[in-house]
C-alpha positions in Angstrom: -0.1 -0.2 0.0 1.7 3.1 -1.1 0.7 6.3 1.3 0.3 9.6 -0.6 2.3 12.4 1.0 -0.2 15.4 1.0 2.4 17.6 3.2 6.0 18.1 2.4 8.4 17.9 5.6 10.1 20.8 6.5 13.3 18.7 5.6 12.0 19.0 1.9 13.4 22.4 2.1 16.8 21.8 2.8 18.9 20.3 5.6 22.3 20.8 6.9 24.4 18.5 9.4 26.2 20.0 12.5 28.1 18.8 15.1 26.7 19.2 18.7 28.5 17.5 21.6 30.5 15.1 19.2 27.5 13.9 17.3 26.3 14.8 14.0 22.7 16.0 13.9 20.8 16.8 10.7 18.5 19.7 10.8 16.4 22.0 8.4 17.6 25.0 10.8 19.4 28.0 9.1 19.3 25.7 6.0 17.9 27.0 2.8 14.2 27.3 4.1 15.4 30.6 5.9 15.6 32.0 2.1 12.7 29.7 0.6 10.1 30.6 3.0 11.3 33.4 5.5 11.9 36.0 2.8 8.3 35.5 1.7 6.9 36.2 5.1 4.4 38.2 5.6 4.6 39.5 2.0 3.3 36.3 0.2 1.9 34.2 2.6 -2.2 35.1 4.2 -2.7 34.1 8.0 -5.2 34.0 10.2 -4.8 35.7 13.8 -6.1 33.7 16.5 -5.5 32.6 20.3 -3.6 29.5 21.7 -6.6 27.3 23.1 -6.0 25.7 26.7 -6.0 22.2 24.9 -3.0 23.1 22.8 -0.5 24.8 25.2 3.0 24.5 24.4 1.7 22.2 21.5 2.2 23.5 18.0 1.6 20.1 16.8 -1.9 19.9 18.0 -2.1 23.7 16.6 -1.2 22.2 13.4 -3.9 19.3 13.6 -6.7 21.7 14.7 -6.1 24.3 11.4 -4.5 21.9 8.8 -5.9 18.3 9.7 -2.4 17.0 10.0 0.2 17.9 12.8 3.1 17.6 10.6 2.8 21.7 10.1 4.0 22.2 13.6 7.1 23.4 12.1 5.8 26.2 10.0 3.5 27.6 12.8 6.9 27.8 15.0 8.3 29.0 11.8 5.7 31.8 11.2 5.4 33.1 14.7 9.1 32.9 15.4 8.8 30.3 17.9 12.1 28.4 18.9 11.0 27.0 22.1 7.1 25.6 22.1 7.7 25.1 26.1 8.3 29.0 26.2 5.8 30.1 23.7 2.3 28.8 23.0 0.6 29.6 26.6 -3.3 29.4 26.9 -4.3 32.7 25.2 -1.2 33.6 23.4 -1.7 35.5 20.0 -0.6 32.8 17.0 -0.4 33.5 13.5 -1.7 30.7 11.4 -0.3 31.0 8.0 -1.7 29.5 4.9 0.0 26.2 3.8 -0.7 27.2 0.2 3.1 28.1 -0.6 4.2 24.8 0.8 2.2 23.1 -2.0 3.7 24.7 -5.1 
């Protein structure tokens, strides 16, 4: 059974390998995602403004599931809202910008 990939992974936008504490780590942080997506924010991406619901505190994956029917867009929400650590952000009632993911489908 072949599963159709509806949403691309953040790693589809570029990765780099860094060495951290003696271990090679593959990450999308500071990769070409910076130039492909970040340069388009907010000029080319439509978004909604909302507030973090109590059931989604510190859970960008839950917010992604609510708005995109998939938890896999958590990284896009964090990127768009400039969130490095969801445990410091996304508190109940915090303003959250929900970007349209149309740009990821092109």
